[in-house]
OpenMM code with the backbone's topology and positions (N, CA, C; nanometers):
from openmm import Vec3, app, unit

residues = "MET ILE GLY GLU ARG ILE VAL GLN LYS VAL SER SER THR ARG GLY PHE ALA ARG VAL ALA PRO HIS VAL ILE PRO ALA VAL ASP ARG ALA LEU HIS ARG VAL SER ARG GLY ARG PHE LEU LEU SER ALA GLN MET LEU PRO GLY LEU ILE LEU THR ALA THR GLY ALA LYS SER GLY LEU PRO ARG ARG THR PRO LEU ALA CYS MET PRO GLU GLU PRO GLY ARG THR TRP ILE LEU ILE GLY SER ASN PHE GLY ARG ASP GLY HIS PRO ALA TRP THR ALA ASN LEU LEU ALA HIS PRO GLU ALA SER VAL SER TRP LYS GLY ARG ASP ILE ASP VAL THR ALA THR LEU LEU THR GLY GLU GLU ARG ALA ALA VAL TRP LYS THR ALA LEU THR PHE TRP PRO PRO TYR ALA THR TYR GLN ALA ARG VAL GLU ARG GLU ILE ARG LEU PHE ARG ILE VAL ARG LYS GLU ILE ARG LYS GLU GLY THR HIS ASP GLY ARG PRO SER THR ASP VAL ASN ASP ARG PRO PRO ASP ARG THR".split()
positions = [
    Vec3(-2.0891, 0.6298, -0.9958),
    Vec3(-2.1748, 0.4894, -1.0355),
    Vec3(-2.2339, 0.4613, -0.9209),
    Vec3(-2.3168, 0.4012, -0.9473),
    Vec3(-2.3833, 0.3249, -0.8025),
    Vec3(-2.3148, 0.2179, -0.7338),
    Vec3(-2.2513, 0.1571, -0.7679),
    Vec3(-2.1907, 0.0064, -0.6761),
    Vec3(-2.1116, 0.0654, -0.6797),
    Vec3(-2.0192, 0.2065, -0.6855),
    Vec3(-1.8998, 0.2460, -0.6172),
    Vec3(-1.9097, 0.3038, -0.4659),
    Vec3(-2.0966, 0.3533, -0.4910),
    Vec3(-2.1211, 0.4529, -0.3821),
    Vec3(-2.1480, 0.3332, -0.2632),
    Vec3(-2.2494, 0.2384, -0.3016),
    Vec3(-2.2772, 0.1333, -0.1796),
    Vec3(-2.1428, 0.0922, -0.1801),
    Vec3(-2.0422, -0.0092, -0.2202),
    Vec3(-1.8890, -0.0197, -0.1694),
    Vec3(-1.8601, 0.0932, -0.0641),
    Vec3(-1.8623, 0.2319, -0.1191),
    Vec3(-1.8140, 0.2998, 0.0097),
    Vec3(-1.8813, 0.2904, 0.0814),
    Vec3(-2.0569, 0.3233, 0.0636),
    Vec3(-2.0997, 0.3108, 0.2299),
    Vec3(-2.0671, 0.2308, 0.2946),
    Vec3(-2.0802, 0.1087, 0.2353),
    Vec3(-2.0785, -0.0563, 0.3163),
    Vec3(-1.9265, -0.0139, 0.4429),
    Vec3(-1.8084, 0.0105, 0.3466),
    Vec3(-1.6841, -0.0210, 0.4130),
    Vec3(-1.6886, 0.1351, 0.5097),
    Vec3(-1.7626, 0.1837, 0.4979),
    Vec3(-1.7928, 0.2256, 0.6250),
    Vec3(-1.8190, 0.2324, 0.7704),
    Vec3(-1.9211, 0.1628, 0.7626),
    Vec3(-1.9465, 0.0893, 0.8521),
    Vec3(-1.9103, 0.0103, 0.9466),
    Vec3(-1.9127, 0.0193, 1.0960),
    Vec3(-1.8426, -0.0111, 1.2106),
    Vec3(-1.8188, -0.1809, 1.1489),
    Vec3(-1.8927, -0.2407, 1.1199),
    Vec3(-1.9666, -0.3578, 1.1133),
    Vec3(-1.8489, -0.4418, 1.0328),
    Vec3(-1.8803, -0.3586, 0.8966),
    Vec3(-1.7024, -0.3746, 0.7917),
    Vec3(-1.5911, -0.3204, 0.8410),
    Vec3(-1.5619, -0.2579, 0.9646),
    Vec3(-1.4492, -0.2240, 1.0616),
    Vec3(-1.3856, -0.3281, 1.1521),
    Vec3(-1.5244, -0.4788, 1.1691),
    Vec3(-1.4975, -0.5823, 1.2458),
    Vec3(-1.4041, -0.6326, 1.1861),
    Vec3(-1.4831, -0.7189, 1.0477),
    Vec3(-1.5046, -0.7997, 0.9683),
    Vec3(-1.3983, -0.8160, 0.8530),
    Vec3(-1.3670, -0.6951, 0.8166),
    Vec3(-1.2323, -0.7153, 0.7008),
    Vec3(-1.1546, -0.7100, 0.7224),
    Vec3(-1.0650, -0.6849, 0.8065),
    Vec3(-0.9223, -0.6895, 0.8493),
    Vec3(-0.9133, -0.7820, 0.8956),
    Vec3(-0.9989, -0.8659, 0.9280),
    Vec3(-0.9036, -1.0460, 0.9524),
    Vec3(-0.9643, -1.1363, 0.7974),
    Vec3(-1.0479, -1.0566, 0.7111),
    Vec3(-1.1172, -1.1465, 0.6193),
    Vec3(-1.0164, -1.1219, 0.4693),
    Vec3(-1.0289, -1.0034, 0.4534),
    Vec3(-0.9846, -0.9665, 0.3716),
    Vec3(-0.8069, -0.9553, 0.3324),
    Vec3(-0.6847, -0.9149, 0.3945),
    Vec3(-0.5687, -0.9425, 0.3565),
    Vec3(-0.5438, -1.0972, 0.4084),
    Vec3(-0.5784, -1.1677, 0.3919),
    Vec3(-0.6133, -1.3490, 0.4294),
    Vec3(-0.6371, -1.3382, 0.3011),
    Vec3(-0.7802, -1.3469, 0.2565),
    Vec3(-0.7831, -1.3174, 0.1070),
    Vec3(-0.7319, -1.3511, -0.0136),
    Vec3(-0.6555, -1.1681, 0.0521),
    Vec3(-0.5738, -1.1497, -0.0811),
    Vec3(-0.4499, -1.1693, -0.1327),
    Vec3(-0.3858, -1.2142, 0.0571),
    Vec3(-0.2643, -1.3151, 0.0782),
    Vec3(-0.2431, -1.3744, -0.0753),
    Vec3(-0.3344, -1.5153, -0.0054),
    Vec3(-0.3423, -1.6290, -0.0891),
    Vec3(-0.3967, -1.5948, -0.2133),
    Vec3(-0.4679, -1.5351, -0.2869),
    Vec3(-0.5137, -1.4884, -0.4580),
    Vec3(-0.3744, -1.4081, -0.4950),
    Vec3(-0.3304, -1.3619, -0.4138),
    Vec3(-0.1147, -1.2916, -0.4874),
    Vec3(-0.0119, -1.3890, -0.4835),
    Vec3(-0.0481, -1.4649, -0.4185),
    Vec3(0.0102, -1.6162, -0.3730),
    Vec3(-0.0098, -1.7097, -0.5385),
    Vec3(-0.1344, -1.7431, -0.5360),
    Vec3(-0.1783, -1.8477, -0.6676),
    Vec3(-0.1611, -1.7112, -0.7914),
    Vec3(-0.1391, -1.6051, -0.8395),
    Vec3(-0.1827, -1.5681, -0.9503),
    Vec3(-0.0626, -1.4987, -0.9389),
    Vec3(0.0622, -1.5335, -0.8823),
    Vec3(0.1864, -1.4872, -0.8504),
    Vec3(0.2417, -1.3104, -0.8743),
    Vec3(0.1509, -1.2819, -0.7862),
    Vec3(0.1224, -1.1412, -0.7537),
    Vec3(0.0450, -1.0165, -0.9016),
    Vec3(-0.0031, -1.1024, -0.9374),
    Vec3(-0.1129, -1.0073, -1.0608),
    Vec3(-0.2417, -1.0178, -1.0334),
    Vec3(-0.2993, -1.0266, -0.8800),
    Vec3(-0.4213, -1.0090, -0.8404),
    Vec3(-0.4471, -1.0165, -0.7016),
    Vec3(-0.4851, -0.9623, -0.6536),
    Vec3(-0.5648, -0.8591, -0.4839),
    Vec3(-0.7366, -0.8613, -0.5329),
    Vec3(-0.8072, -0.9172, -0.4908),
    Vec3(-0.9208, -0.8867, -0.4268),
    Vec3(-0.9533, -0.7957, -0.4238),
    Vec3(-0.8523, -0.6821, -0.2994),
    Vec3(-0.8703, -0.5591, -0.3121),
    Vec3(-0.9093, -0.4680, -0.3397),
    Vec3(-0.8284, -0.4861, -0.4698),
    Vec3(-0.8069, -0.3796, -0.5967),
    Vec3(-0.9189, -0.3656, -0.6677),
    Vec3(-1.0062, -0.4763, -0.6473),
    Vec3(-1.1321, -0.4670, -0.6912),
    Vec3(-1.1933, -0.3314, -0.7343),
    Vec3(-1.1988, -0.2801, -0.6057),
    Vec3(-1.2399, -0.1586, -0.5219),
    Vec3(-1.1265, -0.0690, -0.5136),
    Vec3(-0.9467, -0.0712, -0.5091),
    Vec3(-0.8651, 0.0186, -0.4773),
    Vec3(-0.7854, -0.0163, -0.5571),
    Vec3(-0.7061, 0.0539, -0.5397),
    Vec3(-0.5354, 0.0430, -0.6034),
    Vec3(-0.5394, -0.0345, -0.5050),
    Vec3(-0.4127, -0.1516, -0.5463),
    Vec3(-0.3207, -0.3291, -0.4030),
    Vec3(-0.2427, -0.2210, -0.4814),
    Vec3(-0.1669, -0.3287, -0.3835),
    Vec3(-0.0655, -0.3371, -0.3369),
    Vec3(0.0279, -0.4464, -0.2068),
    Vec3(0.1156, -0.5330, -0.2456),
    Vec3(0.1595, -0.6179, -0.1392),
    Vec3(0.3145, -0.5067, -0.0520),
    Vec3(0.2913, -0.4946, 0.0762),
    Vec3(0.4200, -0.4363, 0.1188),
    Vec3(0.4793, -0.5739, 0.1823),
    Vec3(0.6118, -0.5331, 0.1610),
    Vec3(0.6839, -0.6005, 0.2277),
    Vec3(0.7868, -0.5217, 0.3260),
    Vec3(0.7377, -0.5473, 0.4611),
    Vec3(0.8844, -0.4240, 0.5427),
    Vec3(0.9086, -0.4664, 0.6379),
    Vec3(1.0342, -0.4646, 0.7482),
    Vec3(1.0395, -0.5001, 0.8202),
    Vec3(1.0253, -0.4907, 0.9899),
    Vec3(0.9913, -0.5985, 1.0148),
    Vec3(0.8944, -0.5463, 1.1617),
    Vec3(0.9605, -0.4937, 1.2783),
    Vec3(0.9331, -0.3554, 1.3297),
    Vec3(0.9607, -0.3053, 1.3929),
    Vec3(1.0536, -0.3359, 1.5018),
    Vec3(0.9696, -0.4653, 1.5711),
    Vec3(0.9961, -0.5847, 1.6653),
    Vec3(1.0532, -0.6567, 1.6455),
    Vec3(1.0119, -0.7384, 1.5639),
    Vec3(1.0487, -0.9043, 1.5238),
    Vec3(1.1695, -0.8639, 1.4854),
    Vec3(1.1903, -0.8140, 1.3556),
    Vec3(1.3014, -0.7378, 1.2155),
    Vec3(1.3037, -0.8534, 1.1149),
    Vec3(1.2015, -0.9501, 1.1907),
    Vec3(1.1307, -1.0238, 1.0671),
    Vec3(1.0355, -0.9497, 0.9354),
    Vec3(1.1005, -0.9590, 0.7857),
    Vec3(0.9687, -0.9694, 0.6922),
    Vec3(0.8478, -0.9980, 0.7051),
    Vec3(0.7690, -0.8500, 0.7166),
    Vec3(0.6362, -0.8797, 0.6870),
    Vec3(0.5638, -0.8785, 0.5745),
    Vec3(0.4969, -0.9166, 0.5051),
    Vec3(0.3980, -0.9022, 0.4610),
    Vec3(0.2792, -0.8481, 0.4664),
    Vec3(0.2370, -0.7603, 0.4499),
    Vec3(0.0761, -0.6596, 0.4525),
    Vec3(-0.0024, -0.5949, 0.2853),
    Vec3(-0.1095, -0.6707, 0.2381),
    Vec3(-0.2104, -0.6651, 0.1670),
    Vec3(-0.2253, -0.4576, 0.1843),
    Vec3(-0.2185, -0.3954, 0.0573),
    Vec3(-0.2963, -0.3136, 0.1539),
    Vec3(-0.3415, -0.2385, 0.0286),
    Vec3(-0.4529, -0.1110, 0.0537),
    Vec3(-0.5260, -0.0544, -0.0831),
    Vec3(-0.4079, 0.0590, -0.1091),
    Vec3(-0.3902, 0.1453, -0.2337),
    Vec3(-0.2920, 0.1831, -0.1600),
    Vec3(-0.3711, 0.3387, -0.3290),
    Vec3(-0.2997, 0.4628, -0.3019),
    Vec3(-0.3233, 0.6236, -0.3939),
    Vec3(-0.1782, 0.5911, -0.4565),
    Vec3(-0.1777, 0.5578, -0.6201),
    Vec3(-0.0736, 0.5310, -0.6805),
    Vec3(-0.0728, 0.7132, -0.6897),
    Vec3(0.0792, 0.7925, -0.6914),
    Vec3(0.0886, 0.9142, -0.7306),
    Vec3(0.1245, 0.8930, -0.8782),
    Vec3(0.2499, 0.7941, -0.8809),
    Vec3(0.2910, 0.8106, -1.0471),
    Vec3(0.3195, 0.6361, -1.0169),
    Vec3(0.2470, 0.5583, -1.1117),
    Vec3(0.2241, 0.4873, -1.1318),
    Vec3(0.3724, 0.3733, -1.0992),
    Vec3(0.3788, 0.2745, -1.0438),
    Vec3(0.5089, 0.2008, -1.0907),
    Vec3(0.6213, 0.3301, -0.9716),
    Vec3(0.6022, 0.4046, -0.9858),
    Vec3(0.6925, 0.5072, -0.8894),
    Vec3(0.6848, 0.5327, -0.7540),
    Vec3(0.5625, 0.6132, -0.7558),
    Vec3(0.5243, 0.6488, -0.5477),
    Vec3(0.3862, 0.6294, -0.5486),
    Vec3(0.4037, 0.6122, -0.4713),
    Vec3(0.2281, 0.5545, -0.3692),
    Vec3(0.2181, 0.6291, -0.2718),
    Vec3(0.0635, 0.6409, -0.2181),
    Vec3(0.0479, 0.6883, -0.0997),
    Vec3(-0.0192, 0.5743, -0.0191),
    Vec3(0.0395, 0.5118, 0.1062),
    Vec3(0.0059, 0.4608, 0.1961),
    Vec3(-0.1336, 0.5108, 0.3234),
    Vec3(-0.2516, 0.4439, 0.3625),
    Vec3(-0.3522, 0.5236, 0.4400),
    Vec3(-0.3020, 0.4142, 0.5596),
    Vec3(-0.3208, 0.5051, 0.6457),
    Vec3(-0.2690, 0.4048, 0.7928),
    Vec3(-0.4377, 0.4260, 0.8642),
    Vec3(-0.5827, 0.4028, 0.7580),
    Vec3(-0.6774, 0.4267, 0.8407),
    Vec3(-0.6913, 0.3065, 0.9443),
    Vec3(-0.6582, 0.1522, 0.9037),
    Vec3(-0.6639, 0.0363, 1.0424),
    Vec3(-0.8771, 0.0524, 1.0432),
    Vec3(-0.9429, 0.0532, 0.9058),
    Vec3(-1.0573, 0.0494, 0.8995),
    Vec3(-1.0948, 0.1322, 0.9604),
    Vec3(-1.0790, 0.2773, 1.0295),
    Vec3(-1.1664, 0.3179, 1.1297),
    Vec3(-1.1688, 0.2714, 1.2914),
    Vec3(-1.0132, 0.2012, 1.3037),
    Vec3(-1.0062, 0.1446, 1.4610),
    Vec3(-0.9309, 0.1848, 1.5006),
    Vec3(-0.9205, 0.1583, 1.6532),
    Vec3(-0.8766, 0.2674, 1.7067),
    Vec3(-0.7200, 0.2139, 1.6942),
    Vec3(-0.5626, 0.2289, 1.7461),
    Vec3(-0.4703, 0.2152, 1.6997),
    Vec3(-0.3930, 0.2351, 1.5854),
    Vec3(-0.2385, 0.2511, 1.5632),
    Vec3(-0.2327, 0.2056, 1.3815),
    Vec3(-0.1792, 0.1209, 1.3925),
    Vec3(-0.2166, 0.0620, 1.2529),
    Vec3(-0.1597, -0.0511, 1.2290),
    Vec3(-0.0341, -0.0779, 1.2221),
    Vec3(-0.0559, -0.2044, 1.2520),
    Vec3(0.1864, -0.2324, 1.2898),
    Vec3(0.2561, -0.2022, 1.0781),
    Vec3(0.1493, -0.1989, 0.9924),
    Vec3(0.2646, -0.2074, 0.8574),
    Vec3(0.3248, -0.0464, 0.8983),
    Vec3(0.2340, 0.0254, 1.0254),
    Vec3(0.2557, 0.1623, 1.0247),
    Vec3(0.3833, 0.1727, 1.0979),
    Vec3(0.4671, 0.1086, 1.1954),
    Vec3(0.5002, 0.0813, 1.2914),
    Vec3(0.6515, 0.0879, 1.2293),
    Vec3(0.6313, -0.0077, 1.1486),
    Vec3(0.7202, -0.1073, 1.0821),
    Vec3(0.8154, -0.0164, 0.9857),
    Vec3(0.7384, 0.1016, 0.9384),
    Vec3(0.8051, 0.2024, 0.8289),
    Vec3(0.8953, 0.2775, 0.8934),
    Vec3(0.8066, 0.3367, 1.0010),
    Vec3(0.8330, 0.4150, 1.0863),
    Vec3(1.0303, 0.3490, 1.1154),
    Vec3(1.0294, 0.2461, 1.1640),
    Vec3(1.1465, 0.1656, 1.2691),
    Vec3(1.2178, 0.1805, 1.1624),
    Vec3(1.1624, 0.0952, 0.9947),
    Vec3(1.2449, 0.0786, 0.8622),
    Vec3(1.1602, 0.1233, 0.7586),
    Vec3(1.1479, 0.2227, 0.7108),
    Vec3(1.1421, 0.3476, 0.6281),
    Vec3(1.2070, 0.1966, 0.5177),
    Vec3(1.3191, 0.1706, 0.4447),
    Vec3(1.3216, 0.0925, 0.3564),
    Vec3(1.2456, -0.0372, 0.3765),
    Vec3(1.1810, -0.0738, 0.2343),
    Vec3(1.0885, -0.1546, 0.2471),
    Vec3(1.1049, -0.2201, 0.0555),
    Vec3(1.0376, -0.3241, 0.0526),
    Vec3(0.9441, -0.3294, -0.1120),
    Vec3(0.8126, -0.3515, -0.1147),
    Vec3(0.7178, -0.3150, -0.2987),
    Vec3(0.6433, -0.3903, -0.2821),
    Vec3(0.6360, -0.4590, -0.3653),
    Vec3(0.4656, -0.4979, -0.3973),
    Vec3(0.4421, -0.6064, -0.5077),
    Vec3(0.3085, -0.5088, -0.5327),
    Vec3(0.3349, -0.4373, -0.7103),
    Vec3(0.2861, -0.3496, -0.7803),
    Vec3(0.3158, -0.4500, -0.8989),
    Vec3(0.1342, -0.5161, -0.9405),
    Vec3(0.0904, -0.5383, -1.0439),
    Vec3(0.1775, -0.6670, -1.1062),
    Vec3(0.1938, -0.7176, -0.9903),
    Vec3(0.3093, -0.8825, -1.0363),
    Vec3(0.4432, -0.8477, -1.0638),
    Vec3(0.4986, -0.6771, -1.0110),
    Vec3(0.6618, -0.6766, -1.0117),
    Vec3(0.6991, -0.6302, -0.8652),
    Vec3(0.8042, -0.6549, -0.8124),
    Vec3(0.8384, -0.6278, -0.6255),
    Vec3(0.9972, -0.5531, -0.6829),
    Vec3(0.9310, -0.4052, -0.6331),
    Vec3(0.9940, -0.3200, -0.6272),
    Vec3(1.0679, -0.2470, -0.4844),
    Vec3(1.1652, -0.2341, -0.5197),
    Vec3(1.2289, -0.1377, -0.3789),
    Vec3(1.1804, -0.0055, -0.3706),
    Vec3(1.1160, -0.0168, -0.2092),
    Vec3(1.1014, 0.1651, -0.2261),
    Vec3(1.1413, 0.2366, -0.0656),
    Vec3(1.1496, 0.2923, -0.0399),
    Vec3(1.1944, 0.4034, 0.0424),
    Vec3(1.0431, 0.4550, 0.1131),
    Vec3(1.0332, 0.4805, 0.2503),
    Vec3(0.8580, 0.5358, 0.3450),
    Vec3(0.9218, 0.6457, 0.3760),
    Vec3(0.7998, 0.7129, 0.3576),
    Vec3(0.8567, 0.8822, 0.4624),
    Vec3(0.7059, 0.9015, 0.4765),
    Vec3(0.7135, 0.8855, 0.6315),
    Vec3(0.5485, 0.9644, 0.7596),
    Vec3(0.5380, 1.1069, 0.6350),
    Vec3(0.4309, 1.1458, 0.5467),
    Vec3(0.4215, 1.2982, 0.6241),
    Vec3(0.3408, 1.3570, 0.6656),
    Vec3(0.3811, 1.4885, 0.7222),
    Vec3(0.3728, 1.5537, 0.7931),
    Vec3(0.2839, 1.7636, 0.7948),
    Vec3(0.2360, 1.8048, 0.8230),
    Vec3(0.2181, 1.8727, 0.8448),
    Vec3(0.1765, 1.9301, 0.6892),
    Vec3(0.1652, 2.0711, 0.6528),
    Vec3(0.1224, 2.1059, 0.5076),
    Vec3(0.0951, 1.9680, 0.3815),
    Vec3(0.2372, 1.9163, 0.3978),
    Vec3(0.2631, 1.8047, 0.2792),
    Vec3(0.1577, 1.7367, 0.2568),
    Vec3(0.1147, 1.6637, 0.4360),
    Vec3(-0.0150, 1.5871, 0.4491),
    Vec3(-0.1013, 1.6162, 0.4308),
    Vec3(-0.1547, 1.7615, 0.5080),
    Vec3(-0.2988, 1.8320, 0.4911),
    Vec3(-0.3388, 1.7961, 0.3376),
    Vec3(-0.2404, 1.8521, 0.2155),
    Vec3(-0.2440, 1.8178, 0.0757),
    Vec3(-0.3143, 1.7214, 0.0302),
    Vec3(-0.2158, 1.6138, 0.0885),
    Vec3(-0.2709, 1.4656, -0.0002),
    Vec3(-0.3212, 1.4119, 0.0983),
    Vec3(-0.3595, 1.3947, 0.2707),
    Vec3(-0.5284, 1.3708, 0.3027),
    Vec3(-0.5979, 1.4012, 0.1891),
    Vec3(-0.6486, 1.5677, 0.1442),
    Vec3(-0.7518, 1.6132, 0.0693),
    Vec3(-0.7176, 1.5418, -0.0450),
    Vec3(-0.6663, 1.5086, -0.1192),
    Vec3(-0.6642, 1.4480, -0.2398),
    Vec3(-0.7051, 1.3044, -0.1999),
    Vec3(-0.7098, 1.2361, -0.1072),
    Vec3(-0.7529, 1.1022, -0.0361),
    Vec3(-0.8462, 1.1128, -0.0108),
    Vec3(-0.9039, 1.2080, 0.0469),
    Vec3(-1.0678, 1.2298, 0.0861),
    Vec3(-1.1229, 1.2126, -0.0303),
    Vec3(-1.0735, 1.2897, -0.1521),
    Vec3(-1.1397, 1.2574, -0.3071),
    Vec3(-1.1884, 1.1295, -0.3462),
    Vec3(-1.0280, 1.0513, -0.3265),
    Vec3(-1.0085, 0.9753, -0.3811),
    Vec3(-1.0711, 0.8152, -0.3239),
    Vec3(-1.0864, 0.8605, -0.1893),
    Vec3(-1.2038, 0.7521, -0.1533),
    Vec3(-1.2162, 0.7886, -0.0090),
    Vec3(-1.3781, 0.8045, -0.0601),
    Vec3(-1.4211, 0.9416, 0.1109),
    Vec3(-1.4846, 0.8788, 0.1752),
    Vec3(-1.4710, 0.7023, 0.2408),
    Vec3(-1.4762, 0.6329, 0.3379),
    Vec3(-1.3148, 0.7008, 0.4331),
    Vec3(-1.2472, 0.7625, 0.3892),
    Vec3(-1.1360, 0.7800, 0.4658),
    Vec3(-1.1761, 0.8529, 0.5839),
    Vec3(-1.2334, 0.9478, 0.5002),
    Vec3(-1.3480, 1.0542, 0.6260),
    Vec3(-1.4156, 1.0044, 0.7592),
    Vec3(-1.4914, 0.8780, 0.7302),
    Vec3(-1.5306, 0.8373, 0.7596),
    Vec3(-1.4642, 0.7874, 0.8533),
    Vec3(-1.3665, 0.7223, 0.8360),
    Vec3(-1.2451, 0.6379, 0.9536),
    Vec3(-1.2056, 0.7207, 0.9803),
    Vec3(-1.1191, 0.8276, 0.9787),
    Vec3(-1.1011, 0.9285, 1.0809),
    Vec3(-1.2019, 0.9977, 1.1774),
    Vec3(-1.3545, 1.0085, 1.1348),
    Vec3(-1.4115, 1.0609, 1.2187),
    Vec3(-1.4381, 0.9363, 1.3767),
    Vec3(-1.3460, 0.8293, 1.3134),
    Vec3(-1.4323, 0.7325, 1.4218),
    Vec3(-1.3342, 0.7244, 1.5330),
    Vec3(-1.2249, 0.8007, 1.5107),
    Vec3(-1.0277, 0.7884, 1.6085),
    Vec3(-0.9668, 0.8658, 1.6309),
    Vec3(-0.8884, 0.8943, 1.7685),
    Vec3(-0.9013, 1.0138, 1.7802),
    Vec3(-0.7408, 1.0501, 1.7357),
    Vec3(-0.6822, 0.9076, 1.6537),
    Vec3(-0.4740, 0.9331, 1.6398),
    Vec3(-0.5304, 1.0191, 1.5502),
    Vec3(-0.4264, 1.0952, 1.4416),
    Vec3(-0.4370, 1.1325, 1.3099),
    Vec3(-0.3993, 1.0154, 1.2639),
    Vec3(-0.4877, 0.9677, 1.1554),
    Vec3(-0.4148, 0.8596, 1.0870),
    Vec3(-0.2811, 0.9029, 1.0021),
    Vec3(-0.1847, 0.8042, 0.9726),
    Vec3(-0.0506, 0.8363, 0.8926),
    Vec3(-0.1062, 0.8196, 0.8040),
    Vec3(-0.0153, 0.8751, 0.6964),
    Vec3(-0.0128, 0.8799, 0.5946),
    Vec3(0.1475, 0.8349, 0.5473),
    Vec3(0.1711, 0.7974, 0.4336),
    Vec3(0.3117, 0.7906, 0.4238),
    Vec3(0.3189, 0.7221, 0.2729),
    Vec3(0.4099, 0.8595, 0.2357),
    Vec3(0.4926, 0.8120, 0.0565),
    Vec3(0.5837, 0.6993, 0.0505),
    Vec3(0.5802, 0.5960, -0.0590),
    Vec3(0.6753, 0.5507, -0.1038),
    Vec3(0.7493, 0.5736, -0.2662),
    Vec3(0.8230, 0.5884, -0.2118),
    Vec3(0.9001, 0.5843, -0.3582),
    Vec3(0.9840, 0.4949, -0.4185),
    Vec3(1.0190, 0.4512, -0.4895),
    Vec3(1.1004, 0.3726, -0.5783),
    Vec3(1.2289, 0.3732, -0.5585),
    Vec3(1.3259, 0.3084, -0.5066),
    Vec3(1.4505, 0.3649, -0.4908),
    Vec3(1.4691, 0.3682, -0.6056),
    Vec3(1.6403, 0.4400, -0.5994),
    Vec3(1.7160, 0.5027, -0.8052),
    Vec3(1.7066, 0.3342, -0.8497),
    Vec3(1.6885, 0.3584, -0.9942),
    Vec3(1.7029, 0.2520, -1.0870),
    Vec3(1.8462, 0.2729, -1.1177),
    Vec3(1.8920, 0.0913, -1.1154),
    Vec3(2.0234, 0.1280, -1.1547),
    Vec3(2.0219, 0.0303, -1.2452),
    Vec3(2.1032, 0.0645, -1.3808),
    Vec3(2.1206, 0.0254, -1.4995),
    Vec3(2.2500, -0.0091, -1.5072),
    Vec3(2.2112, -0.1144, -1.6051),
    Vec3(2.2976, -0.2826, -1.5652),
    Vec3(2.3742, -0.2410, -1.7164),
    Vec3(2.4891, -0.2361, -1.7845),
    Vec3(2.4861, -0.2203, -1.9236),
    Vec3(2.5525, -0.3356, -2.0004),
    Vec3(2.5573, -0.3861, -2.0775),
    Vec3(2.5972, -0.5053, -2.1485),
    Vec3(2.6702, -0.4716, -2.2852),
    Vec3(2.7795, -0.5672, -2.2796),
    Vec3(2.8619, -0.5518, -2.3453),
    Vec3(2.8445, -0.5271, -2.5507),
    Vec3(2.7529, -0.6235, -2.5833),
    Vec3(2.7269, -0.6649, -2.7056),
    Vec3(2.6609, -0.5305, -2.7803),
    Vec3(2.6708, -0.3979, -2.7569),
    Vec3(2.6095, -0.3036, -2.7829),
    Vec3(2.4801, -0.1924, -2.8026),
    Vec3(2.3696, -0.3384, -2.7579),
    Vec3(2.2628, -0.3473, -2.7123),
    Vec3(2.2305, -0.2334, -2.6230),
    Vec3(2.1509, -0.1505, -2.5752),
    Vec3(2.1284, -0.0377, -2.5284),
    Vec3(2.0965, -0.1143, -2.3648),
    Vec3(2.1354, -0.0251, -2.2350),
    Vec3(2.1622, -0.0773, -2.1224),
    Vec3(1.9592, -0.1364, -2.0789),
    Vec3(1.9561, -0.2597, -1.9776),
    Vec3(1.8057, -0.2548, -1.8646),
    Vec3(1.8097, -0.1185, -1.7971),
    Vec3(1.6643, -0.1385, -1.7418),
    Vec3(1.6242, -0.1122, -1.6097),
    Vec3(1.6269, -0.2409, -1.5353),
    Vec3(1.7081, -0.3015, -1.4677),
    Vec3(1.6872, -0.4161, -1.4139),
    Vec3(1.5866, -0.3798, -1.3066),
    Vec3(1.5087, -0.2933, -1.2756),
    Vec3(1.4400, -0.2367, -1.1586),
    Vec3(1.2815, -0.2948, -1.2361),
    Vec3(1.2410, -0.2914, -1.3808),
    Vec3(1.1853, -0.3080, -1.4847),
    Vec3(1.1126, -0.4468, -1.4995),
    Vec3(1.1998, -0.5348, -1.4431),
    Vec3(1.2499, -0.6693, -1.5074),
    Vec3(1.0622, -0.7889, -1.4441),
    Vec3(1.0108, -0.8508, -1.4732),
    Vec3(0.9407, -0.9376, -1.3923),
    Vec3(1.0302, -0.9932, -1.2809),
    Vec3(0.9998, -0.9808, -1.1661),
    Vec3(1.0337, -1.0295, -0.9965),
    Vec3(1.0323, -1.2219, -1.1826),
    Vec3(1.2065, -1.2552, -1.0375),
    Vec3(1.2321, -1.4253, -1.0848),
    Vec3(1.1649, -1.4853, -1.0538),
    Vec3(1.0575, -1.5926, -1.0820),
    Vec3(0.9924, -1.6747, -0.9890),
    Vec3(1.0577, -1.8096, -1.0190),
    Vec3(1.2115, -1.8600, -0.9421),
    Vec3(1.2343, -1.9202, -0.9416),
    Vec3(1.2277, -2.0076, -0.7847),
] * unit.nanometer
topology = app.Topology()
chain = topology.addChain("A")
for resn in residues:
    res = topology.addResidue(resn, chain)
    for name in ("N", "CA", "C"):
        topology.addAtom(name, app.Element.getBySymbol(name[0]), res)
């Protein structure tokens, strides 16, 4: 698509890398709040989610809108710590290294996840897929000396709740989040 190629070209520029980290997350947080987790502006370019991880230094919850590469939508995703091709790893990657237990808001649902930093051959295979998924990642990597971190986040084990009235058990992790 011509539109997609234009967006990829613009997102690969240094100007985009300077401006986008200050604008896109703020807009996404606001739209996510207003839409009750159902809409992210950045998800119009790439699939997106809101990661809630424990701060590596503060110990406080940190909510970060992120692009993601779904592997099994609703079950596993790849998070790419590109930081828009800027120096330094994004803070959320340090948070996941220190505290891999986290949660994501995916299409209006809150899901508990566990994060794993990908290394070696596994990282290389996923990186190749990521470059096909969003070619600007190659430009981001070329701009920085650090190796861009890749995380696989996996939905925690699904817990079943039985009922006593003969109805089948329900999956408590597939329910819409409480909005009380």
